[in-house]
Biopython code that builds the backbone (N, CA, C, O; Angstrom):
import numpy as np
from Bio.PDB.StructureBuilder import StructureBuilder

atoms = [
    (1, "MET", "N", (112.071, 142.464, 132.534)),
    (1, "MET", "CA", (110.957, 142.250, 133.429)),
    (1, "MET", "C", (110.068, 143.484, 133.369)),
    (1, "MET", "O", (110.552, 144.597, 133.570)),
    (2, "VAL", "N", (108.773, 143.308, 133.094)),
    (2, "VAL", "CA", (107.843, 144.412, 133.049)),
    (2, "VAL", "C", (106.950, 144.354, 134.300)),
    (2, "VAL", "O", (106.428, 143.296, 134.655)),
    (3, "GLN", "N", (106.789, 145.489, 134.946)),
    (3, "GLN", "CA", (105.954, 145.581, 136.123)),
    (3, "GLN", "C", (104.915, 146.663, 135.905)),
    (3, "GLN", "O", (105.111, 147.585, 135.114)),
    (4, "ARG", "N", (103.814, 146.539, 136.613)),
    (4, "ARG", "CA", (102.709, 147.495, 136.515)),
    (4, "ARG", "C", (102.460, 148.080, 137.915)),
    (4, "ARG", "O", (102.381, 147.346, 138.900)),
    (5, "VAL", "N", (102.338, 149.431, 137.984)),
    (5, "VAL", "CA", (102.156, 150.124, 139.244)),
    (5, "VAL", "C", (100.917, 151.000, 139.106)),
    (5, "VAL", "O", (100.780, 151.720, 138.116)),
    (6, "SER", "N", (100.016, 150.952, 140.077)),
    (6, "SER", "CA", (98.853, 151.813, 140.121)),
    (6, "SER", "C", (99.127, 152.917, 141.101)),
    (6, "SER", "O", (99.570, 152.652, 142.219)),
    (7, "THR", "N", (98.869, 154.188, 140.704)),
    (7, "THR", "CA", (99.155, 155.314, 141.535)),
    (7, "THR", "C", (98.119, 156.418, 141.218)),
    (7, "THR", "O", (97.152, 156.154, 140.502)),
    (8, "VAL", "N", (98.299, 157.592, 141.715)),
    (8, "VAL", "CA", (97.408, 158.708, 141.416)),
    (8, "VAL", "C", (98.198, 159.935, 140.964)),
    (8, "VAL", "O", (99.374, 160.086, 141.295)),
    (9, "ALA", "N", (97.554, 160.786, 140.222)),
    (9, "ALA", "CA", (98.140, 162.081, 139.843)),
    (9, "ALA", "C", (97.123, 163.140, 140.232)),
    (9, "ALA", "O", (95.924, 162.992, 139.994)),
    (10, "PHE", "N", (97.615, 164.194, 140.825)),
    (10, "PHE", "CA", (96.730, 165.271, 141.279)),
    (10, "PHE", "C", (96.493, 166.274, 140.176)),
    (10, "PHE", "O", (97.420, 166.707, 139.491)),
    (11, "GLN", "N", (95.220, 166.640, 140.014)),
    (11, "GLN", "CA", (94.788, 167.675, 139.052)),
    (11, "GLN", "C", (93.968, 168.662, 139.875)),
    (11, "GLN", "O", (92.774, 168.466, 140.102)),
    (12, "GLY", "N", (94.630, 169.725, 140.315)),
    (12, "GLY", "CA", (93.984, 170.628, 141.242)),
    (12, "GLY", "C", (93.846, 169.956, 142.617)),
    (12, "GLY", "O", (94.832, 169.535, 143.221)),
    (13, "ILE", "N", (92.597, 169.866, 143.092)),
    (13, "ILE", "CA", (92.379, 169.179, 144.375)),
    (13, "ILE", "C", (91.842, 167.772, 144.173)),
    (13, "ILE", "O", (91.587, 167.061, 145.145)),
    (14, "GLU", "N", (91.664, 167.359, 142.903)),
    (14, "GLU", "CA", (91.174, 166.032, 142.603)),
    (14, "GLU", "C", (92.323, 165.107, 142.310)),
    (14, "GLU", "O", (93.357, 165.543, 141.805)),
    (15, "ALA", "N", (92.163, 163.822, 142.621)),
    (15, "ALA", "CA", (93.152, 162.801, 142.303)),
    (15, "ALA", "C", (92.619, 161.932, 141.182)),
    (15, "ALA", "O", (91.459, 161.522, 141.206)),
    (16, "ARG", "N", (93.465, 161.647, 140.194)),
    (16, "ARG", "CA", (93.090, 160.758, 139.065)),
    (16, "ARG", "C", (93.927, 159.518, 139.107)),
    (16, "ARG", "O", (95.120, 159.576, 139.405)),
    (17, "ALA", "N", (93.320, 158.395, 138.814)),
    (17, "ALA", "CA", (94.036, 157.102, 138.833)),
    (17, "ALA", "C", (94.978, 157.034, 137.621)),
    (17, "ALA", "O", (94.597, 157.411, 136.513)),
    (18, "VAL", "N", (96.174, 156.565, 137.835)),
    (18, "VAL", "CA", (97.201, 156.432, 136.798)),
    (18, "VAL", "C", (97.785, 155.029, 136.858)),
    (18, "VAL", "O", (98.125, 154.527, 137.929)),
    (19, "ASP", "N", (97.894, 154.410, 135.701)),
    (19, "ASP", "CA", (98.487, 153.080, 135.600)),
    (19, "ASP", "C", (99.817, 153.208, 134.894)),
    (19, "ASP", "O", (99.849, 153.647, 133.744)),
    (20, "VAL", "N", (100.944, 152.835, 135.547)),
    (20, "VAL", "CA", (102.277, 153.005, 135.015)),
    (20, "VAL", "C", (102.866, 151.607, 134.767)),
    (20, "VAL", "O", (102.794, 150.725, 135.623)),
    (21, "GLN", "N", (103.448, 151.431, 133.579)),
    (21, "GLN", "CA", (104.146, 150.178, 133.277)),
    (21, "GLN", "C", (105.626, 150.506, 133.145)),
    (21, "GLN", "O", (106.003, 151.445, 132.444)),
    (22, "VAL", "N", (106.451, 149.736, 133.815)),
    (22, "VAL", "CA", (107.915, 149.952, 133.785)),
    (22, "VAL", "C", (108.637, 148.655, 133.371)),
    (22, "VAL", "O", (108.158, 147.549, 133.623)),
    (23, "GLN", "N", (109.798, 148.828, 132.732)),
    (23, "GLN", "CA", (110.610, 147.689, 132.356)),
    (23, "GLN", "C", (111.975, 147.904, 132.959)),
    (23, "GLN", "O", (112.564, 148.973, 132.804)),
    (24, "VAL", "N", (112.485, 146.898, 133.648)),
    (24, "VAL", "CA", (113.804, 146.930, 134.266)),
    (24, "VAL", "C", (114.673, 145.999, 133.491)),
    (24, "VAL", "O", (114.378, 144.811, 133.359)),
    (25, "ALA", "N", (115.793, 146.559, 132.956)),
    (25, "ALA", "CA", (116.706, 145.762, 132.142)),
    (25, "ALA", "C", (118.145, 146.164, 132.462)),
    (25, "ALA", "O", (118.385, 147.293, 132.892)),
    (26, "PRO", "N", (119.094, 145.272, 132.263)),
    (26, "PRO", "CA", (120.487, 145.612, 132.519)),
    (26, "PRO", "C", (120.995, 146.636, 131.497)),
    (26, "PRO", "O", (120.480, 146.734, 130.383)),
    (27, "GLY", "N", (121.999, 147.379, 131.899)),
    (27, "GLY", "CA", (122.607, 148.382, 131.001)),
    (27, "GLY", "C", (122.683, 149.741, 131.631)),
    (27, "GLY", "O", (122.468, 149.880, 132.835)),
    (28, "LEU", "N", (122.984, 150.744, 130.847)),
    (28, "LEU", "CA", (123.056, 152.114, 131.349)),
    (28, "LEU", "C", (121.685, 152.635, 131.710)),
    (28, "LEU", "O", (120.695, 152.238, 131.094)),
    (29, "PRO", "N", (121.598, 153.529, 132.710)),
    (29, "PRO", "CA", (120.304, 154.103, 133.069)),
    (29, "PRO", "C", (119.712, 154.877, 131.884)),
    (29, "PRO", "O", (120.428, 155.589, 131.181)),
    (30, "ALA", "N", (118.444, 154.735, 131.677)),
    (30, "ALA", "CA", (117.753, 155.433, 130.590)),
    (30, "ALA", "C", (116.306, 155.704, 130.999)),
    (30, "ALA", "O", (115.778, 155.036, 131.888)),
    (31, "PHE", "N", (115.674, 156.664, 130.368)),
    (31, "PHE", "CA", (114.296, 157.047, 130.645)),
    (31, "PHE", "C", (113.617, 157.342, 129.309)),
    (31, "PHE", "O", (114.106, 158.170, 128.540)),
    (32, "ALA", "N", (112.516, 156.687, 129.028)),
    (32, "ALA", "CA", (111.769, 156.921, 127.790)),
    (32, "ALA", "C", (110.279, 156.932, 128.078)),
    (32, "ALA", "O", (109.778, 156.068, 128.798)),
    (33, "ILE", "N", (109.572, 157.898, 127.526)),
    (33, "ILE", "CA", (108.121, 158.003, 127.631)),
    (33, "ILE", "C", (107.528, 157.532, 126.317)),
    (33, "ILE", "O", (107.882, 158.035, 125.251)),
    (34, "VAL", "N", (106.632, 156.574, 126.394)),
    (34, "VAL", "CA", (105.994, 156.045, 125.189)),
    (34, "VAL", "C", (104.473, 156.325, 125.267)),
    (34, "VAL", "O", (103.848, 156.140, 126.311)),
    (35, "GLY", "N", (103.926, 156.756, 124.182)),
    (35, "GLY", "CA", (102.470, 157.055, 124.127)),
    (35, "GLY", "C", (102.205, 158.548, 124.026)),
    (35, "GLY", "O", (103.126, 159.365, 124.035)),
    (36, "LEU", "N", (100.951, 158.878, 123.932)),
    (36, "LEU", "CA", (100.552, 160.278, 123.778)),
    (36, "LEU", "C", (99.831, 160.749, 125.018)),
    (36, "LEU", "O", (98.802, 160.189, 125.394)),
    (37, "PRO", "N", (100.367, 161.783, 125.660)),
    (37, "PRO", "CA", (99.646, 162.317, 126.842)),
    (37, "PRO", "C", (98.409, 163.112, 126.409)),
    (37, "PRO", "O", (98.381, 163.636, 125.295)),
    (38, "VAL", "N", (97.443, 163.207, 127.221)),
    (38, "VAL", "CA", (96.244, 164.003, 126.920)),
    (38, "VAL", "C", (96.624, 165.472, 127.015)),
    (38, "VAL", "O", (97.240, 165.885, 127.997)),
    (39, "THR", "N", (96.266, 166.272, 126.007)),
    (39, "THR", "CA", (96.676, 167.664, 125.950)),
    (39, "THR", "C", (95.525, 168.605, 126.309)),
    (39, "THR", "O", (95.704, 169.823, 126.275)),
    (40, "GLU", "N", (94.385, 168.088, 126.641)),
    (40, "GLU", "CA", (93.263, 168.960, 126.989)),
    (40, "GLU", "C", (92.707, 168.572, 128.346)),
    (40, "GLU", "O", (92.822, 167.419, 128.761)),
    (41, "LEU", "N", (92.108, 169.524, 129.034)),
    (41, "LEU", "CA", (91.519, 169.249, 130.339)),
    (41, "LEU", "C", (89.988, 169.103, 130.167)),
    (41, "LEU", "O", (89.368, 169.882, 129.443)),
    (42, "PRO", "N", (89.393, 168.107, 130.833)),
    (42, "PRO", "CA", (87.938, 167.979, 130.757)),
    (42, "PRO", "C", (87.253, 169.152, 131.443)),
    (42, "PRO", "O", (87.796, 169.729, 132.384)),
    (43, "GLU", "N", (86.085, 169.497, 130.982)),
    (43, "GLU", "CA", (85.332, 170.595, 131.623)),
    (43, "GLU", "C", (84.513, 170.080, 132.776)),
    (43, "GLU", "O", (83.817, 170.854, 133.433)),
]
sb = StructureBuilder()
sb.init_structure("model")
sb.init_model(0)
sb.init_chain("A")
sb.init_seg("    ")
for serial, (resi, resn, name, xyz) in enumerate(atoms, 1):
    if name == "N":
        sb.init_residue(resn, " ", resi, " ")
    sb.init_atom(name, np.array(xyz, "f"), 0.0, 1.0, " ", f" {name:<3s}", serial, name[0])
structure = sb.get_structure()
């Protein structure tokens, strides 16, 4: 089952919208990050 959660992440005193997708499946607990995070900060 895949679920989508909308939340925020704080960058200094500003909040940025973040969309998180999670999959719940039977088995042992595991954690995996998929995708490329942004490595630079906007000016």
